[in-house]
C-alpha positions in Angstrom: 9.0 3.5 -2.7 7.7 4.8 -6.1 6.9 2.8 -9.1 4.7 3.6 -12.4 1.8 1.6 -13.9 0.3 1.9 -17.1 -3.7 2.5 -17.3 -4.9 2.9 -20.8 -2.4 5.0 -22.6 -1.2 6.6 -19.5 1.9 5.8 -17.5 1.5 6.9 -13.9 3.7 7.1 -10.7 2.3 5.3 -7.7 3.4 5.4 -4.1 2.4 3.6 -1.0 2.9 5.8 2.0 0.7 7.7 4.8 -0.9 9.6 2.1 -2.0 6.5 0.3 -3.4 5.1 3.6 -5.2 8.5 4.4 -6.8 8.6 0.8 -8.1 5.4 0.9 -9.7 6.2 4.4 -11.1 9.3 2.9 -12.5 7.6 0.1 -13.8 4.2 1.9 -15.0 6.2 5.1 -13.1 3.1 7.0 -9.5 2.7 8.3 -7.0 0.6 6.3 -6.2 -2.5 8.1 -4.5 -4.5 5.8 -7.4 -5.1 3.4 -7.6 -8.4 1.5 -9.1 -6.6 -1.4 -11.7 -9.2 -2.5 -14.0 -6.5 -4.1 -13.0 -4.7 -7.6 -14.0 -1.5 -5.8 -11.4 -1.7 -3.2 -8.7 -2.8 -5.7 -9.5 0.3 -7.7 -9.6 2.5 -4.6 -6.1 1.6 -3.5 -4.8 1.9 -7.0 -6.3 5.3 -7.3 -5.1 6.2 -3.7 -1.6 5.1 -4.7 -1.6 7.3 -7.9 -2.9 10.3 -5.8 -0.1 9.7 -3.2 2.5 10.0 -5.8 1.0 13.1 -7.6 -1.7 15.1 -5.8 -1.9 17.4 -8.7 -2.8 14.6 -11.1 -5.8 14.9 -13.4 -6.4 11.0 -13.5 -9.7 10.0 -11.7 -11.5 7.1 -10.4 -13.7 7.3 -13.5 -10.5 7.1 -15.7 -9.5 3.7 -13.7 -12.9 2.4 -14.2 -13.0 3.0 -17.9 -9.9 0.9 -18.4 -10.7 -1.6 -20.9 -7.6 -3.9 -20.4 -8.2 -5.8 -17.2 -4.6 -7.1 -17.5 -3.3 -3.4 -16.9 -5.6 -3.2 -13.8 -4.3 -6.4 -12.6 -0.7 -5.5 -13.1 -1.4 -2.2 -11.4 -2.8 -3.9 -8.3 0.1 -6.2 -8.1 2.5 -3.3 -8.2 0.6 -1.6 -5.5 0.5 -4.6 -3.3 4.3 -4.9 -3.7 4.6 -1.4 -2.6 2.2 -1.9 0.5 4.2 -5.0 1.5 7.4 -3.0 1.3 5.8 -0.2 3.4 4.5 -2.7 6.1 7.7 -4.7 6.3 10.2 -3.8 9.0 13.8 -3.2 7.9 15.9 -6.5 8.9 18.0 -4.3 11.5 15.0 -3.1 13.2 13.5 -6.7 13.3 16.6 -8.0 14.9 17.1 -5.3 17.2 13.4 -5.6 18.4 14.0 -9.6 18.9 17.2 -8.9 20.9 15.5 -6.5 23.1 12.4 -9.2 23.6 14.9 -11.8 24.5 16.8 -9.7 27.2 13.3 -8.9 28.5 12.4 -12.7 28.7 15.8 -13.2 30.3 15.4 -10.5 32.8 11.9 -12.2 33.5 13.2 -15.8 33.9 15.9 -14.3 36.4 13.1 -12.5 38.5 11.3 -16.0 38.8 
């Protein structure tokens, strides 16, 4: 699940994976629990964490992100990262269906016992 974002004159790969979550937690000092990202600082942090997750050797910094003069680029970058997060946290349809079938079977078994 990788994509690219543009910040300033740089095109950067971004990814949303466990590294993204751990980087976010390291930077903020709190666990990632599906943040609502109302604060600009939180949005910038998750964007940076996604850049870091895609390329740990990057020379891109949080300061580079904060220095971006084009807010539309930052907004678009956040939307891209949010979409990656949504994909990361969404169970594949096959898994979701299997879990539903298993739950239905357990319910049927519980009903038979009663």
